[in-house]
N, C-alpha and C positions, 0 to 999 in steps of 0.2 A: 503493499499500498504504500501510496506517491502522500509524504506528509509536508512536503511543499510548497508554500501560500503566497498568493502575491496582495502586496499593501501598497495601494495609488494614495500618497498624500498630497492635496492639492495644498495652495499658498506655503509650501513647502519650506522657505527662506525666511519666513517669519519668524516670530519668538515659538509662537504654543508650531507650528506647521513643525520647524527645527526639531523641538521638545518631543514634540510626536515622533516626527520619523526618529529621533536617535532610541525612543526607548522599543521600536518597534524591531528595528536594524540590529539591537542585543540580542535576539531571535532568529539565531542560524536557521532558522528554517523559512524564512522568510524573505522574498525578495522586496526590494522598495521600487518603487517609482518615484519619481515628484514632478508636479506638474506645479506650474509657475509661469507667468508672463517674461520674465528676464531671464535671457538663458546666461549672462553672467554670472549671476547671483546663485541659479541654478548649481552652473557648473563647482561655485567657489563652496555650495553646502553640501553639494556630493563628495570631494574631497574632504572635507571638516568631519561630514558624519563616517567617511570610511575610516577615516584616523582614529576618532575616537571610539570607534563598536569596532573595527577590525571585520566587519561584514563589508566585502568584497562586491556584493551582488545588490548593488543601489546604485540607480541609475534616475536618467529625467528623458 
């Protein structure tokens, strides 16, 4: 049985969105997709979350 899940977080580079993303990304069973209007901020947020959580399954 596949237990891998995908979480989509909107407004992901804002304070609340980033906090939610970090919490979800701490669980290795999740792939996390970030959604937002500013690509530069998304790229920065993905790099930051990957560094904090060590979960490399984070995309935008």
